[in-house]
C-alpha positions in Angstrom: -60.5 49.0 -10.5 -63.5 50.4 -12.6 -62.5 48.3 -15.7 -62.2 44.7 -14.1 -64.4 42.2 -14.8 -67.3 40.6 -12.8 -67.0 37.1 -11.7 -70.1 34.7 -11.7 -69.8 31.3 -10.2 -72.2 28.4 -10.4 -72.1 24.7 -10.2 -73.0 24.6 -13.9 -75.7 26.0 -16.1 -78.3 27.8 -13.7 -75.9 30.7 -12.9 -76.1 31.6 -16.6 -79.4 33.1 -16.1 -78.0 35.6 -13.9 -74.9 36.5 -16.1 -77.6 37.1 -18.9 -79.5 39.4 -16.5 -76.4 41.1 -15.4 -75.7 41.5 -19.6 -79.0 43.0 -20.1 -78.6 45.4 -17.1 -74.6 46.5 -17.8 -73.9 45.8 -21.3 -70.6 47.0 -21.4 -69.1 44.8 -18.5 -66.7 42.0 -18.8 -68.2 38.7 -17.3 -65.8 36.1 -15.9 -67.9 33.1 -15.3 -67.1 29.9 -14.0 -69.1 26.7 -14.1 -67.8 24.2 -11.2 -69.6 21.3 -13.7 -67.1 18.9 -12.3 -68.7 19.0 -8.8 -72.3 19.4 -9.7 -75.3 19.2 -8.4 -74.1 21.7 -5.2 -77.7 21.0 -3.8 -76.5 17.4 -2.0 -73.3 18.5 -1.3 -72.1 19.1 2.6 -71.7 22.5 3.8 -68.4 22.2 4.6 -67.6 20.6 0.6 -69.6 23.7 -0.7 -67.6 25.8 0.9 -64.2 24.4 0.0 -65.5 24.9 -3.6 -66.6 28.3 -3.2 -63.2 29.3 -1.6 -61.1 27.7 -4.7 -63.5 29.8 -7.4 -62.7 32.9 -4.9 -58.8 32.1 -5.3 -59.4 31.6 -9.4 -61.6 35.0 -9.3 -58.6 37.1 -7.2 -56.3 35.9 -9.6 -58.1 37.3 -12.6 -58.1 40.8 -10.5 -62.1 40.8 -10.6 -63.9 43.9 -8.9 -66.8 42.1 -7.4 -67.9 38.4 -7.6 -71.7 36.8 -8.1 -72.0 33.5 -5.8 -75.1 32.8 -8.6 -75.9 29.6 -6.8 -78.3 29.1 -4.1 -76.8 26.3 -2.3 -73.4 28.2 -2.3 -74.7 31.5 -1.0 -76.6 29.4 1.6 -73.2 27.5 2.7 -70.8 29.8 2.1 -71.4 33.7 1.8 -70.3 34.9 5.2 -66.8 32.8 4.5 -66.7 34.1 0.8 -67.1 37.5 2.4 -64.3 37.2 5.1 -62.0 35.8 2.8 -62.1 38.3 -0.1 -62.0 41.4 2.6 -61.3 44.4 0.8 -60.1 42.7 -2.4 -63.7 42.0 -4.3 -67.0 42.7 -3.4 -69.3 39.4 -3.0 -72.8 39.2 -3.8 -75.3 36.3 -3.1 -78.6 35.5 -4.6 -80.7 35.2 -1.7 -80.6 38.9 0.0 -81.8 40.4 -2.9 -84.5 38.3 -3.1 -85.5 38.2 0.3 -85.6 42.1 0.8 -87.9 42.2 -2.7 -90.4 40.1 -1.3 -90.3 41.8 2.3 -90.8 45.1 1.0 -93.2 44.4 -2.2 -95.4 41.5 -1.5 -98.5 41.6 0.5 -98.6 37.9 0.2 -98.7 36.3 3.6 -98.1 32.5 2.4 -94.7 32.3 0.4 -93.8 28.7 -1.7 -90.2 28.1 -2.1 -88.6 25.4 -4.0 -84.8 24.6 -4.2 -82.2 22.3 -3.5 -81.9 20.1 -0.5 -78.9 22.1 0.8 -81.1 25.3 0.3 -84.3 24.2 2.3 -82.4 22.4 5.0 -79.9 25.6 5.8 -83.3 27.6 6.9 -81.6 30.6 5.7 -84.4 32.4 3.8 -86.7 31.8 6.5 -84.4 33.0 8.7 -83.8 36.3 6.9 -87.4 36.6 5.9 -88.6 36.1 9.5 -86.8 38.9 10.5 -87.5 41.4 7.8 -91.2 40.4 7.7 -92.5 38.0 10.5 -95.8 38.2 9.3 -95.1 36.2 6.5 -95.2 32.4 6.5 -92.7 30.6 4.2 -93.6 26.9 2.8 -90.3 25.5 1.7 -90.0 22.3 -0.6 -86.7 20.5 -1.3 -86.8 19.7 -5.3 -83.6 17.8 -5.8 -84.6 16.3 -9.1 -84.7 19.5 -10.8 -81.7 21.3 -11.3 -79.7 17.6 -12.6 -82.5 17.2 -14.8 -81.8 20.8 -16.5 -78.3 20.4 -16.3 -79.3 17.2 -18.5 -81.5 19.6 -21.0 -84.7 18.1 -20.1 -86.8 21.5 -19.9 -89.7 22.2 -21.5 -90.9 18.7 -22.8 -92.9 16.0 -21.1 -90.7 14.8 -18.9 -89.8 17.8 -16.9 -93.7 18.8 -17.0 -94.2 15.6 -15.3 -91.3 16.3 -12.5 -92.7 19.8 -12.1 -96.4 18.4 -11.7 -95.6 16.2 -9.0 -93.2 18.2 -6.9 -95.7 21.4 -7.1 -98.8 19.1 -6.1 -97.0 18.6 -2.5 -99.6 19.5 0.0 -96.6 21.8 1.4 -97.4 24.1 -1.4 -100.8 24.0 -1.3 -101.6 26.9 0.3 -99.4 29.6 -1.3 -99.9 32.8 -2.6 -97.0 33.3 -4.3 -93.6 31.1 -5.1 -89.9 32.0 -5.1 -87.3 29.9 -7.3 -84.5 29.6 -5.0 -82.3 28.2 -7.4 -80.7 29.6 -10.4 -81.7 26.7 -12.5 -85.0 27.1 -12.1 -85.8 30.0 -14.2 -85.2 27.9 -17.5 -88.4 25.9 -15.8 -90.3 29.3 -15.3 -92.7 29.0 -17.8 -93.8 25.6 -17.0 -94.2 26.3 -13.1 -96.4 29.3 -14.2 -98.5 27.1 -16.6 -99.0 24.7 -13.7 -100.6 27.5 -11.4 -102.7 28.7 -14.2 -100.7 32.2 -14.0 -102.7 32.4 -10.8 -99.6 33.3 -8.5 -96.6 35.2 -9.0 -93.6 33.2 -9.6 -90.4 34.9 -8.2 -86.9 34.6 -9.4 -84.2 36.3 -8.2 -81.7 36.9 -11.7 -82.6 40.3 -12.2 -83.3 41.3 -8.6 -79.4 40.5 -8.4 -78.3 42.1 -11.6 -79.9 45.5 -10.2 -77.8 45.3 -6.5 -75.1 44.5 -8.6 -75.7 47.5 -11.4 -76.5 49.8 -8.1 -73.2 48.7 -6.2 -71.0 49.4 -9.3 -72.9 52.9 -9.7 -73.0 54.0 -5.9 -68.9 53.6 -5.8 -68.0 54.7 -9.4 -66.7 51.3 -10.5 -68.8 51.1 -13.7 -66.8 50.5 -16.4 -65.2 53.2 -18.7 -63.2 51.5 -20.8 -64.4 50.1 -24.3 -65.7 46.4 -23.6 -64.3 43.1 -23.9 -65.4 39.7 -24.6 -66.9 37.6 -21.8 -64.7 34.4 -20.6 -66.4 31.1 -19.7 -64.5 28.6 -17.8 -65.7 25.2 -16.7 -64.0 22.8 -14.3 -65.3 19.7 -16.6 -66.6 19.8 -20.1 -70.2 18.7 -20.6 -72.3 19.4 -24.0 -75.1 20.6 -22.3 -73.4 23.5 -20.7 -72.0 24.3 -24.2 -75.0 24.1 -25.8 -77.2 25.8 -22.9 -74.2 28.9 -23.3 -75.1 29.5 -26.9 -78.8 29.5 -26.2 -78.3 32.3 -23.7 -75.5 34.8 -25.5 -77.2 34.1 -28.8 -73.6 32.9 -30.1 -70.9 30.1 -30.1 -69.1 30.8 -26.6 -65.4 29.4 -26.3 -65.3 27.7 -23.1 -62.1 27.0 -21.3 -61.0 24.5 -18.9 -60.0 25.3 -15.4 -60.0 22.7 -12.7 -60.5 23.8 -9.2 -58.3 21.2 -7.5 -54.9 21.6 -9.6 
């Protein structure tokens, strides 16, 4: 089992931020990435729909005989992580992107007022607030839904005047006025992290989950003797619908042209 691949699942390009972090932390491991581009964005989907998408993706990964699966999406993690754990049972370990972030904040942050931006699904689920209140009840979470950001990024609008304008409009919200740190509760958002940090003039920490999640996966594989020993093999990338933005962004992240394979969840 140790030489099997790691599955990474997201609605589109956002999960590539975690895939890159995994390759940095675990360069010898093979990744099988699936971007459900036919159904993006996930942030405005119902819980039932997200659970259905996740189960279909898990079926795909289990056929590939992966040793673990990372749900590299906050919306899907909030809606379907517990269901995913039950569904895969002992066949594959499932990771989400929420728990490592919450655990890090609770253990390492001395800030009281923590801001959070994410999709409507993530914010409305209340999952960050619920988990953080258990681990660090003294902290106050100030959450703001920012539904335009993920589709904006998927369309290639980041690091330009349009993205800066949208970011400024959101971050100027009174809900975030008193924050001392900001959590990026969407895996798309690291692509605009510099713009967010610029908005705050680098005066508050901006917390991205990618490195935290990668370290949790690495720790699990190491503790369970599941680190790959066979020679490394090429990563595989699948999408449920071809999009030029995904192909272009994949090339940027992995510094080479990546061959995308089409896999339709519902066929």
